[in-house]
SELUMZA-618094 format. One record per residue (C-alpha): residue number from 1; residue in three letters; x, y, z. Coordinates in steps of 0.2 Angstrom, whole numbers. Layout:
! residues N
NODE   k   r  east north    up
NODE NUM ala     X     Y     Z
...
! end
This chain:
! residues 485
NODE   k   r  east north    up
NODE   1 met     0     0     0
NODE   2 arg    15    11     4
NODE   3 tyr    21     8   -14
NODE   4 ile     4    13   -21
NODE   5 cys     4    30   -11
NODE   6 val    22    34   -17
NODE   7 met    17    30   -35
NODE   8 ile     1    41   -34
NODE   9 arg    12    55   -27
NODE  10 lys    24    53   -42
NODE  11 ile    10    52   -54
NODE  12 arg     3    68   -47
NODE  13 trp    20    77   -49
NODE  14 val    21    70   -67
NODE  15 ile     3    76   -71
NODE  16 leu     8    93   -64
NODE  17 leu    24    95   -73
NODE  18 met    15    89   -90
NODE  19 ser     1   102   -87
NODE  20 val    14   115   -84
NODE  21 cys    23   110  -101
NODE  22 val     6   110  -110
NODE  23 ala     1   127  -103
NODE  24 gly    19   133  -108
NODE  25 ile    17   127  -126
NODE  26 leu    -1   134  -127
NODE  27 ala     6   151  -121
NODE  28 leu    20   151  -133
NODE  29 gln     9   146  -147
NODE  30 phe    -3   160  -142
NODE  31 his    12   173  -141
NODE  32 phe    18   167  -158
NODE  33 ala     1   169  -166
NODE  34 gln    -2   186  -158
NODE  35 ser    16   191  -164
NODE  36 gly    13   185  -181
NODE  37 phe    -4   193  -182
NODE  38 arg     3   210  -176
NODE  39 ile    18   209  -189
NODE  40 glu     6   204  -203
NODE  41 arg    -6   219  -198
NODE  42 gly     9   231  -198
NODE  43 leu    14   224  -215
NODE  44 phe    -3   226  -222
NODE  45 gly    -3   244  -216
NODE  46 lys    13   247  -224
NODE  47 gln     8   239  -241
NODE  48 ala    -9   248  -241
NODE  49 asn     0   265  -238
NODE  50 glu    13   262  -251
NODE  51 ala    -1   256  -264
NODE  52 phe   -11   272  -259
NODE  53 ala     4   283  -262
NODE  54 ala     8   274  -279
NODE  55 ala   -10   275  -285
NODE  56 phe   -10   294  -281
NODE  57 asp     7   297  -290
NODE  58 ser     0   287  -305
NODE  59 val   -15   297  -306
NODE  60 val    -5   313  -304
NODE  61 asn     7   308  -318
NODE  62 gln    -7   303  -330
NODE  63 arg   -15   320  -326
NODE  64 asp     1   329  -329
NODE  65 glu     3   320  -346
NODE  66 lys   -15   325  -351
NODE  67 ile   -10   343  -346
NODE  68 leu     6   341  -357
NODE  69 asp    -4   334  -371
NODE  70 asp   -15   350  -371
NODE  71 phe     0   361  -369
NODE  72 arg     8   353  -384
NODE  73 lys    -7   356  -394
NODE  74 leu    -8   374  -388
NODE  75 ile    10   378  -393
NODE  76 ser     8   369  -409
NODE  77 asp    -7   380  -414
NODE  78 thr     0   393  -426
NODE  79 ser   -15   404  -423
NODE  80 phe   -11   405  -404
NODE  81 val     8   407  -404
NODE  82 arg    21   410  -417
NODE  83 ile    38   402  -416
NODE  84 thr    53   409  -425
NODE  85 ser    72   407  -424
NODE  86 arg    87   418  -427
NODE  87 ile   106   415  -426
NODE  88 asn   116   423  -412
NODE  89 arg   131   429  -421
NODE  90 ile   142   431  -405
NODE  91 tyr   139   413  -399
NODE  92 gly   134   405  -415
NODE  93 thr   119   397  -408
NODE  94 thr   101   397  -413
NODE  95 val    89   407  -403
NODE  96 phe    71   402  -403
NODE  97 thr    57   414  -399
NODE  98 ile    39   410  -395
NODE  99 ala    26   424  -395
NODE 100 glu     8   425  -393
NODE 101 val    -2   430  -409
NODE 102 arg   -15   440  -400
NODE 103 pro    -9   445  -383
NODE 104 pro   -23   451  -372
NODE 105 phe   -13   465  -364
NODE 106 lys     5   471  -363
NODE 107 gly    16   460  -352
NODE 108 gln    25   444  -354
NODE 109 ser    19   439  -372
NODE 110 arg    35   432  -379
NODE 111 leu    50   422  -373
NODE 112 ser    67   419  -381
NODE 113 met    79   405  -377
NODE 114 ser    92   393  -385
NODE 115 ile    94   375  -383
NODE 116 glu   110   368  -377
NODE 117 thr   108   351  -386
NODE 118 phe   103   360  -402
NODE 119 ser   119   364  -411
NODE 120 glu   112   368  -428
NODE 121 gln   111   386  -435
NODE 122 val    93   389  -441
NODE 123 glu    87   405  -448
NODE 124 pro    73   406  -453
NODE 125 ile    65   391  -443
NODE 126 thr    62   375  -451
NODE 127 pro    48   362  -447
NODE 128 glu    61   350  -439
NODE 129 ala    68   364  -428
NODE 130 arg    51   369  -423
NODE 131 gln    47   351  -417
NODE 132 val    63   351  -408
NODE 133 phe    58   367  -399
NODE 134 ile    41   361  -395
NODE 135 gly    47   345  -388
NODE 136 his    60   355  -377
NODE 137 leu    46   366  -370
NODE 138 val    35   350  -366
NODE 139 asn    49   341  -357
NODE 140 thr    54   357  -348
NODE 141 ala    35   359  -343
NODE 142 arg    35   341  -337
NODE 143 asn    49   343  -325
NODE 144 asp    42   359  -319
NODE 145 leu    25   350  -315
NODE 146 lys    34   336  -307
NODE 147 asn    43   348  -295
NODE 148 gly    26   357  -291
NODE 149 tyr    27   373  -300
NODE 150 val    22   381  -317
NODE 151 phe    34   392  -328
NODE 152 tyr    26   406  -337
NODE 153 tyr    33   405  -355
NODE 154 thr    20   418  -360
NODE 155 gln     6   425  -350
NODE 156 lys    -7   414  -359
NODE 157 leu     3   398  -358
NODE 158 gly     7   400  -340
NODE 159 asp   -11   404  -336
NODE 160 ser   -17   389  -346
NODE 161 leu    -4   377  -337
NODE 162 ser    -8   384  -320
NODE 163 lys   -27   383  -322
NODE 164 ala   -25   365  -328
NODE 165 lys   -13   360  -314
NODE 166 tyr   -20   369  -299
NODE 167 asp   -38   374  -302
NODE 168 val   -45   358  -310
NODE 169 pro   -48   345  -295
NODE 170 ile   -41   328  -296
NODE 171 asp   -54   315  -300
NODE 172 thr   -56   303  -285
NODE 173 ser   -64   290  -296
NODE 174 ala   -47   289  -305
NODE 175 ile   -38   287  -289
NODE 176 arg   -50   273  -284
NODE 177 lys   -47   263  -300
NODE 178 ser   -28   266  -299
NODE 179 tyr   -29   260  -280
NODE 180 val   -38   244  -285
NODE 181 arg   -25   240  -297
NODE 182 glu   -11   243  -285
NODE 183 leu   -20   233  -271
NODE 184 ser   -22   218  -284
NODE 185 arg    -4   219  -288
NODE 186 ala     1   218  -270
NODE 187 gly   -12   204  -266
NODE 188 leu   -22   215  -254
NODE 189 pro   -41   216  -252
NODE 190 thr   -49   228  -264
NODE 191 arg   -64   233  -254
NODE 192 phe   -61   250  -246
NODE 193 asn   -70   267  -244
NODE 194 leu   -62   284  -249
NODE 195 ser   -66   298  -237
NODE 196 phe   -60   315  -232
NODE 197 arg   -58   310  -214
NODE 198 pro   -52   294  -206
NODE 199 ile   -66   281  -200
NODE 200 ser   -63   276  -182
NODE 201 glu   -71   259  -184
NODE 202 gln   -60   254  -199
NODE 203 phe   -42   254  -204
NODE 204 ser   -37   270  -213
NODE 205 thr   -21   273  -223
NODE 206 asn   -10   288  -222
NODE 207 pro   -18   304  -230
NODE 208 ile   -14   311  -247
NODE 209 asn   -15   329  -251
NODE 210 leu   -27   333  -265
NODE 211 ser   -22   352  -265
NODE 212 leu    -7   353  -276
NODE 213 lys    -3   371  -271
NODE 214 thr     8   373  -256
NODE 215 asn     0   390  -251
NODE 216 lys   -17   383  -250
NODE 217 pro   -26   373  -236
NODE 218 glu   -23   354  -237
NODE 219 lys   -37   344  -244
NODE 220 val   -33   326  -238
NODE 221 leu   -40   310  -243
NODE 222 phe   -40   293  -234
NODE 223 ala   -43   275  -239
NODE 224 ser   -52   265  -226
NODE 225 phe   -54   246  -225
NODE 226 asp   -65   235  -214
NODE 227 asp   -56   226  -201
NODE 228 pro   -42   217  -210
NODE 229 gly   -42   203  -197
NODE 230 leu   -50   190  -210
NODE 231 tyr   -37   194  -223
NODE 232 ile   -23   193  -211
NODE 233 phe   -30   176  -204
NODE 234 asn   -31   170  -222
NODE 235 arg   -12   174  -224
NODE 236 leu    -8   166  -208
NODE 237 lys   -20   151  -209
NODE 238 trp    -7   138  -214
NODE 239 val     5   144  -200
NODE 240 leu   -10   144  -188
NODE 241 ala   -16   127  -193
NODE 242 gly     2   120  -191
NODE 243 ser     3   128  -173
NODE 244 phe   -15   121  -169
NODE 245 leu   -10   104  -176
NODE 246 leu     6   104  -165
NODE 247 phe    -4   109  -150
NODE 248 ile   -17    95  -153
NODE 249 val    -3    82  -155
NODE 250 thr     5    89  -139
NODE 251 val   -12    87  -130
NODE 252 phe   -15    70  -137
NODE 253 cys     2    64  -131
NODE 254 phe    -1    72  -114
NODE 255 gly   -18    63  -114
NODE 256 tyr   -12    47  -119
NODE 257 thr     2    47  -107
NODE 258 leu   -10    52   -93
NODE 259 lys   -21    38   -98
NODE 260 val    -7    26   -97
NODE 261 leu    -1    33   -80
NODE 262 leu   -19    32   -73
NODE 263 ser   -21    14   -80
NODE 264 gln    -5     9   -71
NODE 265 gln   -11    17   -55
NODE 266 lys   -28     9   -57
NODE 267 leu   -20    -8   -61
NODE 268 ala    -8    -6   -46
NODE 269 ala   -23    -2   -34
NODE 270 ala   -33   -17   -41
NODE 271 lys   -18   -28   -38
NODE 272 asp   -16   -22   -21
NODE 273 asp   -34   -25   -17
NODE 274 phe   -33   -42   -25
NODE 275 ile   -18   -46   -14
NODE 276 asn   -27   -41     1
NODE 277 asn   -42   -51    -4
NODE 278 met   -32   -66    -8
NODE 279 thr   -22   -65     8
NODE 280 his   -38   -66    18
NODE 281 glu   -45   -80     7
NODE 282 leu   -29   -90     9
NODE 283 his   -26   -86    27
NODE 284 thr   -43   -93    33
NODE 285 pro   -42  -110    26
NODE 286 leu   -24  -112    30
NODE 287 ala   -27  -107    48
NODE 288 ser   -41  -119    49
NODE 289 leu   -30  -133    41
NODE 290 thr   -16  -129    54
NODE 291 val   -28  -129    69
NODE 292 thr   -37  -145    64
NODE 293 ala   -20  -154    60
NODE 294 glu   -13  -149    76
NODE 295 ser   -28  -155    85
NODE 296 leu   -27  -172    77
NODE 297 lys    -9  -174    81
NODE 298 lys   -10  -168   100
NODE 299 phe   -26  -176   106
NODE 300 ala   -34  -193   105
NODE 301 his   -51  -192    97
NODE 302 asp   -65  -204    95
NODE 303 asp   -70  -210    77
NODE 304 gln   -84  -197    76
NODE 305 ser   -73  -182    81
NODE 306 arg   -59  -188    70
NODE 307 asp   -71  -190    55
NODE 308 ser   -77  -172    58
NODE 309 tyr   -59  -165    58
NODE 310 ile   -55  -174    42
NODE 311 asp   -71  -167    34
NODE 312 ile   -65  -150    39
NODE 313 ile   -48  -153    31
NODE 314 leu   -56  -159    15
NODE 315 his   -68  -144    15
NODE 316 gln   -54  -132    17
NODE 317 thr   -43  -141     5
NODE 318 lys   -57  -141    -8
NODE 319 arg   -59  -122    -5
NODE 320 leu   -40  -119    -9
NODE 321 gly   -42  -130   -24
NODE 322 asn   -57  -121   -30
NODE 323 leu   -47  -104   -28
NODE 324 thr   -32  -111   -38
NODE 325 ser   -43  -117   -51
NODE 326 glu   -52  -101   -53
NODE 327 ile   -36   -91   -55
NODE 328 leu   -29  -103   -68
NODE 329 glu   -46  -104   -78
NODE 330 thr   -46   -85   -78
NODE 331 ala   -28   -85   -85
NODE 332 arg   -33   -98   -98
NODE 333 ser   -49   -90  -103
NODE 334 gly   -50   -85  -122
NODE 335 ser   -36   -97  -127
NODE 336 val   -37  -107  -143
NODE 337 ala   -33  -123  -133
NODE 338 gly   -51  -125  -127
NODE 339 pro   -61  -138  -137
NODE 340 trp   -75  -131  -148
NODE 341 arg   -90  -141  -152
NODE 342 ala  -109  -140  -157
NODE 343 phe  -121  -140  -142
NODE 344 lys  -139  -135  -138
NODE 345 val  -140  -118  -129
NODE 346 gly  -156  -123  -119
NODE 347 asn  -147  -139  -112
NODE 348 met  -132  -129  -108
NODE 349 val  -142  -116   -98
NODE 350 glu  -152  -130   -89
NODE 351 ser  -135  -138   -84
NODE 352 val  -130  -122   -76
NODE 353 ile  -146  -120   -67
NODE 354 ser  -145  -138   -60
NODE 355 his  -130  -132   -49
NODE 356 phe  -141  -120   -40
NODE 357 pro  -155  -131   -33
NODE 358 ala  -159  -120   -19
NODE 359 ser  -162  -104   -29
NODE 360 asp  -178   -98   -37
NODE 361 ile  -173   -97   -55
NODE 362 asp  -186   -93   -69
NODE 363 phe  -179  -100   -86
NODE 364 gln  -188   -94  -102
NODE 365 asp  -183  -103  -117
NODE 366 ser  -190   -96  -134
NODE 367 ile  -177  -103  -145
NODE 368 gly  -181  -122  -144
NODE 369 asp  -167  -134  -150
NODE 370 leu  -155  -120  -156
NODE 371 thr  -137  -126  -158
NODE 372 ile  -122  -116  -158
NODE 373 thr  -103  -120  -159
NODE 374 gly   -91  -114  -145
NODE 375 asn   -82  -119  -129
NODE 376 glu   -97  -126  -119
NODE 377 asn   -87  -127  -103
NODE 378 asp   -81  -109  -103
NODE 379 leu   -99  -103  -107
NODE 380 lys  -106  -114   -93
NODE 381 arg   -94  -106   -81
NODE 382 ala   -97   -89   -87
NODE 383 leu  -116   -91   -85
NODE 384 ala  -113   -99   -68
NODE 385 asn  -102   -84   -62
NODE 386 ile  -116   -72   -66
NODE 387 val  -130   -82   -58
NODE 388 gly  -118   -85   -43
NODE 389 asn  -115   -67   -41
NODE 390 ala  -134   -63   -42
NODE 391 ile  -137   -75   -28
NODE 392 lys  -121   -71   -18
NODE 393 tyr  -124   -52   -18
NODE 394 asn  -143   -53   -15
NODE 395 asp  -148   -47     2
NODE 396 arg  -166   -50     0
NODE 397 pro  -175   -65     9
NODE 398 glu  -180   -72    -8
NODE 399 ala  -168   -71   -22
NODE 400 arg  -176   -72   -39
NODE 401 ile  -167   -74   -55
NODE 402 gly  -173   -74   -72
NODE 403 ile  -164   -81   -87
NODE 404 ser  -171   -79  -105
NODE 405 leu  -165   -85  -122
NODE 406 lys  -170   -75  -138
NODE 407 val  -164   -74  -156
NODE 408 thr  -165   -56  -164
NODE 409 thr  -158   -51  -181
NODE 410 gly  -146   -65  -182
NODE 411 asn  -140   -64  -164
NODE 412 leu  -142   -75  -149
NODE 413 met  -147   -65  -134
NODE 414 ile  -145   -72  -116
NODE 415 gly  -152   -61  -102
NODE 416 ile  -149   -64   -84
NODE 417 ser  -159   -53   -72
NODE 418 asp  -160   -53   -53
NODE 419 asn  -170   -43   -39
NODE 420 gly  -154   -38   -29
NODE 421 pro  -147   -21   -24
NODE 422 gly  -142   -17   -42
NODE 423 ile  -126   -10   -49
NODE 424 pro  -122     9   -48
NODE 425 asp  -120    17   -65
NODE 426 ser  -102    22   -61
NODE 427 glu   -98     4   -58
NODE 428 lys  -106    -4   -73
NODE 429 ile   -91    -3   -84
NODE 430 arg   -78    -6   -71
NODE 431 ile   -85   -22   -64
NODE 432 phe   -78   -31   -79
NODE 433 asp   -60   -26   -75
NODE 434 ala   -48   -39   -68
NODE 435 phe   -47   -39   -49
NODE 436 tyr   -60   -25   -47
NODE 437 arg   -74   -27   -34
NODE 438 ile   -88   -15   -30
NODE 439 gly   -85    -6   -13
NODE 440 lys   -69    -6    -3
NODE 441 gly   -56   -20    -8
NODE 442 asp   -53   -25    11
NODE 443 arg   -71   -30    14
NODE 444 his   -74   -48    15
NODE 445 asp   -92   -50    20
NODE 446 val   -95   -56     2
NODE 447 lys   -81   -68    -4
NODE 448 gly   -73   -65   -20
NODE 449 tyr   -57   -61   -30
NODE 450 gly   -63   -49   -43
NODE 451 leu   -60   -61   -57
NODE 452 gly   -78   -68   -61
NODE 453 leu   -85   -55   -72
NODE 454 tyr   -67   -52   -80
NODE 455 phe   -68   -70   -85
NODE 456 val   -86   -68   -92
NODE 457 arg   -80   -54  -103
NODE 458 arg   -65   -63  -110
NODE 459 val   -76   -78  -114
NODE 460 val   -89   -68  -122
NODE 461 ala   -76   -58  -132
NODE 462 tyr   -68   -74  -137
NODE 463 his   -84   -81  -145
NODE 464 gly   -86   -64  -154
NODE 465 gly  -100   -58  -143
NODE 466 lys  -104   -43  -132
NODE 467 ile  -109   -41  -114
NODE 468 ala  -118   -26  -106
NODE 469 val  -127   -23   -89
NODE 470 lys  -142   -12   -86
NODE 471 asp  -155    -9   -72
NODE 472 asn  -168   -22   -71
NODE 473 ser  -186   -16   -74
NODE 474 gly  -189   -18   -55
NODE 475 pro  -175   -19   -42
NODE 476 gly  -159   -27   -47
NODE 477 ala  -148   -28   -63
NODE 478 thr  -149   -37   -79
NODE 479 phe  -134   -44   -89
NODE 480 ile  -136   -46  -108
NODE 481 leu  -125   -58  -118
NODE 482 ile  -126   -56  -137
NODE 483 phe  -118   -69  -148
NODE 484 pro  -118   -69  -167
NODE 485 leu  -126   -84  -175
! end
């Protein structure tokens, strides 16, 4: 018993240590998932902001190119401006002049310049030189627009560029389309809302300034997304699935180990109870044999007394033999060494009943001369164990036992019911374990070793059948044995 207590204490420490390990693994997995989610959320924000800025730049660049196309058409229109050229005799370069045809008022209506990359001397201007000059003005205007300012080549040209650049609002629908393309390219969700203020319930990007003039109040635009948790979860689903699988495997291993440890503890406790029971069962007949033998040796007895002592010795010897046989039969049960033959089930049950002449057994046979094949001796002993328990554990003045035979859906069903105290629900599965007895193991008011029902279960399983126990319709319990035909 001391060994059992020490083992239980060790198992408790092992369970505690394994619980701490599982809790630690769970905490690490949770921290890992939380960190991964936080990192992915930050990455989502970074990619969404970069895509938003890239979409805005793309729209602005396309808008600038449209302005430059209009600017090219304007300076190519000979009814609007006149482009001439002359040669600078000092430097030997060609000087181009652009002048408005109909200036609205006196002021900057013309501009003269030379082009460093144009080395030819042209006077008057040729169509080729004209195209070179127009292209130079367009490229210069492109750089100016990119840097955020407008150069007034002439008053009308400057006003035209400034109005197109700063006074015409940027089309937010173009920003939306461009942003959808950028999000798709980055593999991000494309459902968002554009608004002029951040939405508190949603994730909002960094703002972009729609007001291109630095001296004007900012007009900011935000892109807001629904909670990106689902998108982040989809990106992390395989990582999270792997973490969850690892946790499940860990818990399974823990549970299996715990089951093995508890089974070992249960088996050790059952063996300890068995040893206590067997010690008592062996001590009683051995003590009786010792006292009887010493009495025969020390004292002279008449024939009647001597025969009485010899009967005691024979009874106790038979009791020890029965105990040994029961243990050996239990160890042998289910082995293939047992002889199998065909026999009538009704005759087998009547043979078992004949060993309990003093009991009130009601036998209902509804199968007639049904014959099965099996180990008849093992089946007889299994039925005898159940009937014997029904009588042994019955504390009523009149023990009533019912045995029924039925055939249902290709199976033979044997039912054994009694009117005893019954079996608690918590014990109905454990009673078939080896060495297990209901109640405390050191009680000996009812003799037994905890092997009878274990033997019954093994015999039934060996014949391919099943056994179950349930409450009787009245007081008591009912054992049901089912064998395939």
